[in-house]
C-alpha positions in Angstrom: -77.9 -50.6 5.0 -80.1 -47.6 5.0 -81.9 -48.7 1.8 -85.5 -47.4 1.6 -88.3 -49.8 0.6 -88.4 -49.4 -3.2 -84.8 -48.0 -3.3 -82.3 -49.2 -5.9 -79.7 -51.8 -4.9 -76.7 -53.3 -6.7 -76.5 -57.0 -6.0 -73.1 -58.6 -6.9 -71.8 -62.2 -6.9 -68.5 -63.6 -8.1 -70.2 -64.2 -11.4 -71.7 -60.8 -12.1 -73.9 -58.0 -10.8 -77.3 -56.3 -11.5 -79.3 -53.4 -10.2 -82.8 -53.9 -9.0 -85.4 -52.3 -6.7 -85.4 -53.5 -3.1 -88.7 -54.5 -1.5 -88.9 -55.2 2.2 -90.3 -58.6 3.3 -90.7 -58.7 7.1 -91.0 -62.5 6.9 -87.4 -63.0 5.7 -84.6 -63.4 8.2 -82.2 -60.5 8.4 -79.4 -60.8 5.9 -81.4 -62.9 3.5 -82.7 -61.8 0.1 -84.9 -63.6 -2.4 -84.8 -63.0 -6.1 -87.2 -64.8 -8.5 -85.6 -66.8 -11.3 -85.2 -64.8 -14.5 -83.1 -62.2 -16.2 -81.8 -60.4 -13.0 -81.1 -63.6 -11.0 -79.3 -65.1 -14.0 -76.8 -62.3 -13.9 -75.7 -63.6 -10.5 -75.3 -67.3 -11.1 -72.8 -69.4 -13.0 -73.8 -71.1 -16.3 -71.9 -74.2 -15.2 -74.3 -77.1 -14.5 -74.3 -79.8 -11.8 -73.8 -83.5 -12.6 -77.7 -83.6 -12.8 -77.7 -80.8 -15.4 -79.2 -78.3 -12.9 -78.1 -74.7 -12.4 -76.5 -73.8 -9.1 -79.0 -71.0 -8.4 -79.7 -71.4 -4.7 -77.6 -70.3 -1.8 -75.5 -67.9 -3.9 -73.6 -65.5 -1.6 -73.9 -61.9 -2.8 -73.1 -58.4 -1.6 -75.8 -55.7 -1.6 -75.2 -52.0 -1.7 -77.3 -48.9 -2.1 -77.1 -47.2 -5.5 -78.6 -44.3 -7.3 -78.2 -46.1 -10.7 -81.5 -47.1 -12.3 -82.5 -50.8 -12.5 -81.2 -52.6 -15.5 -83.8 -53.6 -18.2 -83.6 -57.1 -19.7 -81.4 -57.4 -22.7 -83.0 -59.0 -25.7 
C-alpha cells in the first residue's frame, strides 16, 4: 500500500472507522493487521453481543488506506 512504518492509516469496517499509526511487524502474515483492544479497536466492532455476552472483536474484515489525517485521540 506504500505506507511507511509509522505512517497514518485509516482503518474502516462496516461499523465505523478510525485513524491510527501503522507499525510494521515482520512476524505477521501479509494482509493481516492486529489492533489491541481499546478505544481505536472499539470504533471498528459492533456493540452487539453474542449469545455468551461476548463482543465480536476478532476476525473483523477491514479496509486500510494511507491518509495524511492525524490519528484520532480518544474521546472522553
